[in-house]
C-alpha positions in Angstrom: 10.6 103.6 28.0 13.9 105.4 28.3 15.5 106.2 24.9 19.1 107.3 25.3 21.1 108.5 22.4 22.1 105.4 20.3 19.2 103.3 21.5 16.8 102.0 18.9 13.1 102.6 19.3 12.1 100.4 16.4 11.7 97.3 18.5 9.3 99.1 20.8 7.0 100.7 18.3 4.9 99.6 15.4 4.9 101.7 12.2 1.6 102.5 10.6 1.4 100.4 7.4 -2.1 101.4 6.3 -2.4 103.3 3.0 -2.7 107.1 3.0 -6.2 108.5 3.3 -6.3 109.8 -0.3 -4.7 106.6 -1.8 -7.8 105.6 -3.7 -8.2 109.0 -5.3 -4.5 109.5 -6.0 -4.0 106.0 -7.5 -7.5 104.9 -8.7 -6.3 101.9 -10.7 -3.6 100.6 -8.5 -5.6 97.6 -7.3 -6.3 96.7 -11.0 -2.6 97.0 -11.8 -1.8 94.5 -9.1 -4.5 92.2 -10.5 -3.2 92.6 -14.0 0.4 91.8 -12.8 -0.8 88.7 -11.0 -2.7 87.5 -14.0 0.2 87.9 -16.3 2.3 85.8 -14.0 -0.4 83.2 -13.6 -2.3 83.0 -16.9 -5.6 81.1 -16.8 -6.5 78.3 -19.3 -8.1 80.7 -21.7 -5.3 83.3 -21.6 -2.5 83.3 -24.2 0.9 82.3 -23.2 3.4 84.7 -21.8 5.6 86.8 -23.9 9.2 86.7 -22.6 11.9 87.6 -25.2 14.6 87.1 -22.6 13.6 83.5 -21.9 13.2 82.9 -25.7 16.8 84.2 -26.3 18.1 81.9 -23.6 16.2 78.9 -25.1 17.7 79.8 -28.5 21.2 80.0 -27.0 20.8 76.5 -25.4 19.1 75.2 -28.6 22.1 76.3 -30.6 24.4 74.6 -28.2 22.5 71.3 -28.5 22.3 71.6 -32.3 25.9 72.7 -33.1 28.0 71.3 -30.3 26.2 68.3 -29.0 24.4 67.3 -32.2 21.4 66.5 -29.9 18.7 67.4 -32.4 15.8 66.3 -30.3 16.9 68.5 -27.3 17.6 71.4 -29.7 14.1 71.0 -31.2 12.6 71.2 -27.7 14.4 74.4 -26.9 13.5 76.1 -30.2 9.9 75.2 -29.7 10.0 76.6 -26.2 11.6 79.8 -27.5 8.7 80.1 -30.0 6.3 79.6 -27.2 7.7 82.6 -25.4 8.3 84.7 -28.6 6.2 83.7 -31.6 7.7 84.3 -35.0 11.3 84.5 -33.8 13.4 84.1 -37.0 16.4 82.4 -35.4 14.3 79.9 -33.4 12.3 79.1 -36.5 15.4 78.5 -38.5 17.0 76.4 -35.8 13.8 74.3 -35.6 13.8 73.8 -39.3 17.4 72.5 -39.2 16.6 70.2 -36.4 13.5 68.8 -38.2 15.5 68.2 -41.3 18.2 66.4 -39.3 15.5 64.3 -37.6 14.2 63.3 -41.1 11.0 65.2 -40.9 11.2 67.0 -44.3 7.6 68.3 -44.5 7.8 70.0 -41.1 11.3 71.3 -41.9 10.1 72.7 -45.2 7.3 74.6 -43.4 9.7 76.1 -40.9 12.2 77.1 -43.6 9.3 78.8 -45.4 8.2 80.5 -42.2 11.7 81.8 -41.6 11.7 83.3 -45.1 8.4 85.0 -44.4 9.8 86.5 -41.2 13.2 87.6 -42.6 13.3 87.2 -46.4 16.7 88.8 -46.6 17.9 87.6 -43.1 21.3 86.1 -42.2 20.0 82.6 -42.9 17.9 83.3 -45.9 20.4 81.9 -48.3 20.7 78.7 -46.3 17.0 78.4 -46.0 16.6 78.7 -49.7 19.3 76.0 -50.3 17.5 73.7 -47.8 14.2 74.2 -49.5 15.7 73.3 -52.8 17.4 70.3 -51.2 14.2 69.1 -49.6 12.3 69.6 -52.9 14.9 67.5 -54.7 14.8 64.8 -52.1 11.1 64.7 -52.3 11.0 64.4 -56.1 13.6 61.6 -56.0 11.7 59.9 -53.2 8.5 60.0 -55.2 10.0 58.0 -58.1 
């Protein structure tokens, strides 16, 4: 093998890819960390669902688009539910879901979600609207019962 200046020797040699001799002592839990990472990416049937606030935020953004722009309440409902899957107790997803359920004529479920929003953010940006909606749903329920 004749290596002149400028010639590459990488194609002629194989690098040693084995871990250092003291790897187990220097990083005793590294294999467990890899297993933990793999499990969080592929949860089993008894594991809780993944927590992904970025995915939840994107689902809320798309849900808002379906709700406000397209008036597609069923699609918006699906996105808000998915957001709540990735980030439980998200106030904005809960409020959006409540609005969708009210629009889809599911007053009991809507009432539960408005109440849940107020538990999460009693003085939040949609608290006033949630209280108005609860009063409206209560009034419609009392007139419906007559």
